[in-house]
Structure formats: C-alpha cells, structure tokens
N, C-alpha and C positions, 0 to 999 in steps of 0.2 A: 581354489576360493578366488573369488572376482577382487581384485585389487584397483584404484582409482589412485592416480597422482595429478598434482593442480602441476601443468605448463607455466612456462613464465606469461602466457595468455593469460588475465583473471576469465576464470569460467571455461576454459579448453583442458578437458581431461581426458588424460592418457589411460585406458583398461586395459588391465591383463586379466585375458581370457581363461579359464581352465580348457584343452583342447583333448579329449579320451580318444586315441587311437589305439586299433592292433592291426590284425593281419587284415580285417576287411576293407580300412581306412581311418577316419576321426569323425568324431561327432565334438559339438558344442553346443551350448545354450547361445544362443547368439542375441537374445533378447530375453533378461529375466529380471521384469522390474523389480519385486520384491529384493532380492540380492543386490541387484546393482544400487539401488534407490540404498538400501543400508550401508552400502560400500561407503555412499557419497555424491554417487549421478544422481542429479534434479531429478525430480518427480513431473516431468516434462511433457506428458500425454503425448506421443508420436496419433498422427492419425494416416500417414499414408506411407507407404514403404515403396520403395525405389531399388531397381535393381540397374547395375552399369556394365555393358559384359566390355573386354577392349580386346582386339585380334593379336595387336601385336605391343611387343615390348618397346617404351617410350613412348604409347599414348599418352599425352599431358594436357588437360583442363582445368580450364581454374585464370585467374583465379577470382572467386565470385563469394560476396560477403550476399547470403538472404537474408529475407525477411522474416526467418522461422529459425528453429532450433534445428538441431539435426544431429545422428548419431549413427555413425562410417564404421562399417566392419568390412572384413576382405573374408570371401566365398572361397575361393580358388587364389592361386599366385600369391603377388607382390607387391605392394605398392610403395611410391615415396610421398612422403605428404606434406605440403608446405602452406603453413596456415599465418594470415595477417591479419593483425589487431587493427577494425577499418571503422571503429566504434569513436564517439566522443570521447575526448576525456586524455589522460595523461600516458595512458600505453599505446596510443594511438601509434599504429606503423609498427609494433615491435613482430618478428619474426620468431615460429617455432616450427620446426622439422623433424621430421619424425619416419622412422621405416614402419609399415605396417603387412602384417601376415595375418592368418587366422587368429592367432594367437593372443590380438591386441585389435583394439577397438579404440575411436576418438570422439569423444561429446565436443561440439561446436558448438558455440551457442550464437546465436542471429548478433550478424553484426559483423562477425567475423570471416574474413575471406578465407577461404580454401581452395584448395589446389589438389593435383594428384596425377602422378607419374606412375605408370605400369612399368614393372621390372623383368614381368616374366611377359611371354604370352598367353595368350587365354585367361587373361586377369578379370574375376565378377567382384565388384564389390556391392554392397545394399547399403542404404542408408533408410534412418526413418527420421520422418521430419513431424514438424505437430501443427503442421498448416497444408491444407489444398493448397498445390498449384492452383497458381492463378496467371493470365496472360498480362494482368495489371500490377502482378507483383513487381516493386523498387528493388532492385539492386544496387549496390555499390562491389566496382570492377574495377580491378589493380591490374595491369600490363604485365603479364607475365616475366618479361624480359626487363622489367624498370632493375636498374643497378642500384637504386639507392635501399631496394630492400634486399639485396646482396641475399638472394637463396643460389647457393650452390648446390645444383642442377644433377646428379647422377648420371643423368645423360643431356649433352647438350640441347638445348635448344630447336638449335638446327639442324641434329639431327632426328627430331623424333616429328611422329604425326601431330600435328596440331591446327587446329583452327587458326584464320586469318584474323576474325574477331578478338584474342583474345590476344595476341598481338598489338591490336592497336589501343586498347584501353587507358586510360588516365595513367599518369603515374603519378606516385605515391604523394607530390605534391598539389597534385590538382585536384584528386580525388575528394570528393565531398561526405566527411565525417558519417559513422551513422547515427544517427540519434537515439535515445535510449527510449522504450518503450513510453506510450504514453500515461502521462498520470490525469486523470479525470477527478476536480475537486467538484461535485454538485452544492447545489445552496450557497452557490459563490457571492449570491448579495445579501445574505445573512454575517449576523457578527461576526463568527466561526468563519466562513468563507471567508472574511474581509482581512482577518489574522493569516489565515493560510495562503493569501494574496501574498502579503508583506512577508512569509515565510521563504517562498517556494517561488516569489519572481515571476517573471513574464516569459522564462524561456521557452521554444517553439515546442517541446513535447508537453507543455502543461496546460489543460486546458481548463478553464474555469466554465462551470455551466447555473446561469438561474434558473425558475422554473420554467421562464420564455425560453430558454435555449433545450429545456431536457426535462419533457414532466416525467418523471419518476414513477407515477402512477400509471403510467399512460398502459394499455394494451401494447402496444405499440413498440415496446420497448427494447424489445430481443432485439428489432431489426432496425433499429437508430442507429446506430452504428457499426464499425467494420470493428467489432471488439479483441481481432487477433491484436489489431496493433495498440491496444492498452494493456500497461503492463501493474497499475492500479486503478484504482477508484476510493476516492477517501467521501464517504457519504455526509457531508454535515448539511443535507435538507432533513427538514424534520419537521412536526406540528406540535409547536410548546405552548398552545393556550390551554393551561391545565382546568382551569374550571369552565370554560366554553366545551370541552370533549366532555365534561359529565351530562351536555345536551344531544339530544337523539343527532342534527346535523352534523355539533362537534365531534362525536362519538367516531360516525364514517370517515371525516375529516383524518381524525387521527388515525384511525385504524388503517387507513389507506396509503399514510405518507409515511408514518412512525414502524406499519408491520408489513402491509404486502410490498410495498417498493423494496424494502431491506431484502426480503424474501425472492425478490425478482433480480435484483441484482446479485444476491448470492447463487442463483443459479446459471446465471450470467459469469459469475466469476468460478464457479466451479467447470464450466464449460470450458473455458478459452485460458485455464490456469492463470487469473488474473488476484494480487491482493487484495480484500476487500477491507477496507478501513470503516469502521463505523462508531459513532458518535451514540454513547448508552446515558444511564441519568441513574442519580441518585434515589428517584424514585420508582425504581424496582425493590427497592426495599422499603419494609412495613415502619420501619425507625423505633422498631422496640427492642433493640441490642443496645448492651449498656458500655458496650466497645464498641472500635471502630468497624464497618464490614472488610471483611476481605474479599478477595475477586471468586470464591470458590461459596461463598455463604449463597446458603438458600435462598431465592429470589422468593417475596411475599407481596406485590404491588396491593398499594391499599385503593387507589383509585383508576379510571378510565385510561389516563396518560400512563400510569406507569405500567400498567398490563400492557398497552402497546407497546411500550418500551421493550418491556423483558420478552413480548412476542418476537418481536424486531430481535433481539437478542440471539433468539435462539434457531431464529433462520440464519443468523448471517454464521453463527458458527456450527455451520453443516458445511460450509466450504472450508476446504483444507489449510489456503492460505487468508487468513483473515487477524485484524487486531480488533477487538470491541473495548473504546476507551471509556470507561465508567468516569462521572463525573458528575459535579456540583455546584449549584451557585454560580455560575457565567458569570463574567462580567467583560463587556469589549466594548468595541465602537458602534453604537445603540442604544439604543432604550432599553436599560436596565437600573436596579435596585440603588445603587453607589448616585448616577445620574438624577435619580428622583428623591434622593434623601439633598442632594447638593443643591439642586432648585428650589426645594423646601426651605431649607434655611438662606438663600437668599433673598426669598420672599416675605421672610418673616414668619414663618406656618411652625409650631411646635406641633410632631406629628405623633401619635400613639402606634410604636412597632412592636410587635411578637418576640417576644422575650422566654420563649419556653420549646424554639425551633435549633437543636445544635448543626454547625456545621463549616466548611469552609472555605472560603472563596477561591474562584479558578479564574484567571484572566485569560481569557482567546491564547493570545500571545503563549502562554504557555503548553496551551492544550497543541496549539500547532508545533510547537518546536519540539513536546514527546512525540506528535506522529513521526516528525523527519528524524527524530533520531530512531525510532522502532524500525522503520522501512531503512534507513543509512547502516543502522547497524544490523542488519538481519535477526532483528531477537527473536527469540521463537515467540512462534503463532498462541495465541491466546486473546483474553481479557485481561484488562490493567487497570487498574484503577489510578487515575488521574485529577488532581485538586489542588490548589494550592499548600505550602507545607504551614505547619503551627498549631498551635492549641485549637482546638475548635469553640467559634461564638459563637453568638446566636444574631438575629438580624438585628434587635435594639442595640448589641454591643458593637454591629458595625455602622449602624446608623449614628452612636454618640461618635464613632471616630473618627466621621466625616464630615460633624458638625465642628468638632476641635480642630481639625486640619487646614478647616475654612474659616479659623479662627471666633466661631461662634458657641457657644454654651452648652455642652453636652446634656447639659441637666436638663433643657428644652425635650430630650426623649422621655418621653411615657412609656415605660412597658406592659404591654397587654398580654394575656394569654392566645391562644392560637383559637379558643372556642371563643373568648368574649373578643376578639375582630371582629370574625363575621358571625355575631350574632344576630349582627341588623342586616346584612348583608343582602340584595335582593337577587334571587336569580341561584341555581345550583353553584355548589362549591366544593373544590375536589379534597378530599384528606389530603394531609401532608404527614413526610417522615418528620417525627421528634427529631430523629438522631439523624444526621445525613452526612458523618463522619465516613470516610472512606481510607482505609490501609493503605499506606503507600509503600511498603517493605518490597513489591515485585518488582513495580518500574525501576526504583530508586537501584535494585541489585542489574539492571541493565544499564547501568552508568548514567540513567539521568536523575538529575534532582528535580522538582518544580521550584521555584520562588518562594521565598513567603508570604504567605497570604499580606497579614499586617504591611510590610514593608512596600508590597508590590500596591498597595488600597493606597499608603500614603502618598506614593511616585503617580497615580492615577488621581489622586482627589487635587493635586496640587497641577495636575497638566492640567485639571479643567476648570481651575481658580485662573489659570493665567489666560486661557480662551475667552473667558468673561469679560 
C-alpha cells in the first residue's frame, strides 16, 4: 500500500512504494495516479518523464530548484537526496535529507532545491515533471558545499564526481528566493477588482489585468500568457448590465464575457493545473424559493444575464481546482445602489424604491477577503455562497437606512412593487428574482464569517458622508 509522509519542508512528500519481488527480480508501480492521489500526493499532472543514469557511486548533482513539480523514484541502485526550500517564506533554507531506493520516492514541489548523490554504481532514477523542459526556464541554484545548509553528504564532496558549475552557485544568503506561482486577477478596474487589489496588494507575483491588458473573450487567450507560471486565476471580469443583456447587442456581449470566457479560462486551468476562482450571482436562481438558497439548489435563471452566469458556472465547475463564489447585491468602490441613494438624499429627492425583492448586501471587501481565505486555507473546491450576514432586507429598507445614516428622514422613501417600478420604463427590462437570499453555512464552516451587512452599510455610508 502506498503511504505518503510530509517532511519538514512544506509540500515535500516522501512516499513508500510496495515492491513485489521473487526469484526473477522485483516489480513496483512506479507511478499510479489514482492510488497516490488518494494517499495524499497532489494531482500534479506530469507531462514529461526523464531518466538519469550514473556510472559510479558518489556522482552528485544539484542543488537546483526548478520551475515545476517533480516526482523522483529510483529504478536501480540507491541515492542520498538533499532538499533545500528555496521558496519565499518562513521555511526558506529548511533542509531535508533521506536515502532513496526502489521502495521510496519523493515529490518535490516547485521552488524546492533538489540534489542527489549516488551510493551505488549503475544507479538510475526517473523523474516525472509537470512542465516541458525549456532553455528559457529559470532556476534557483544553491552551492552544494554551502556550509550554512549543513548537508552531511555520505561521500565527501572532495571525493565525488561533480560538475564545476554546482560548486560555484551562490550560497544560501545570496540566493534569490523563488516567488510563488503567479496570481492573475482579471477585471482589475471594476469594483471587485479594486477590492482584490486592496486585499492581495502589489507583490511581484500578483498580476492585475484590465480588459486593455487582457481580453478574456479573445480567441488568442490560450496563447496570451505562459500559463504554467500561474497558480491561480481570479476572474472578476463580468458583464453586469442586466437590462441591456436583454437586447441583441447586449445578449452577445453577456454570453461572450459571462459564459464563453469562463469556459476558455476553465480549459486553460485544467490543462495547466491552475486554481480558477469565478464570481457568480444570485441571478442564477428564479427567486421563488421561500428560504435561503444553498449551493446545491437547482438553478433556474429568469433572464439573459442570469442564464449567462449559470452557463459560466457550469463551465468553471468542469475544472478540478475551482471556487465559484455566488454573491448578491454587490457594493464597492464605484457606481452602486447605495451611492445613488446617498446622492438622491443630498439633492433633496424623494425616490420610489422596490420593496418586494429580498436579499443581503455584499461588500466587495468581504468577497475579496473570502476568496483569499479559501485559497489560503485550501478549502475544498466547489461553489460557495458569500454575502453579508444578517436578516434579508428589501431595496426600500436599505434606502431608508442610507437616508437615516446621513441624517435624512427615511420616510422620504416610497415603497413600490417591481412590476410598478418598471411599468413605464422605456426599452427592455430583465426579470428580477424576488428572493436573493443565499445560505452561508458552507463558507462559515471553512472558518470565514462575512461581515454583518447592516453594520457594513452604516460604515460605508458614514465614509461617503465624510467624503462629501
């Protein structure tokens, strides 16, 4: 039975492999995806298999941190392996050593330096990698003789076959740490995109893309990046003009951005082992439920916008590593309902506001924090509802709160039904779900509790008031 053991270096995994022997020799399953993944090995998607043969005992190679994951197993002979964490972070410089024979294997994650010294002549080891070798690949290398790593080589380096290059690499103090795989955030100029920038910051491995930088509807999307360099895509780009989506031109744009583009990103994510985070909407539901919608509730969108979002969800769900974040009534840095009500209040206007749609506000800062939480904790992949907490409200309730927080009479708000509100609206209008309340149990079980929507609204309105 395959067993996997975590070493002192995060993600560096030691595997014990069953070896079946008889008078003829021995046999082992060198790579068995189903069993090894079940035992705890990442499903890292190898694309290339290499073999290293060494004539003499003492042949020593490394220490190299390659830009891919690596699964190493001995075919014949025996090796001493030394691994040094050369990735950014608190474990930089951590060393792990072990002896490897045909009954053991090691999974080496990207950015961990690996070195091997043969302990027997005619030793061969194989390694699977999840990227094709390229002359342009960038490595982090460490001097084999660096005393700060304090590797106790079984055969002294002065007595072994070794390349001159491996003895002239920088010492640990001079190694540039390997950054994490890149995180790409699309829709970076939108309300959520700005909140994601505030949450994730400007680290060198974070890439923010507006439509000018990256058109996710382009047929050339597949070739627009070296996608193997990316570990996560957060797709915050969306077509959100709900009513315009009911027009021929808007319908084409909505399907392109909300459905076809996520499908293309899902194909890229699947091929390159990328985690895809996608933002969904309460509009995938028809709003007829009497209770809050759970993540596994059947979708039944009413209009084109909801249909395109539901189609995008289905496409994203096909990639193994995905988080679909279903949210509602989003408020952030930009044009939104709360800002509109605040402007009307200050201008002395008494609006009519819909009073038969129920839901919760969701602030973009909460969505960004929730996404970061799911990624950082490695929460199970799947769909998560993420809105503000607290009781469901109507748009009229929220408008009254905005007026009150700004010192205006909430009675200036006149409630109206959805049908009456849109009765005299020129042009097409999209059907709205009357119940947009989403159940939050699943995401809270991961350890993330969204902000109380009413408290967040008060703080947001007070900030708007101070800015005037």
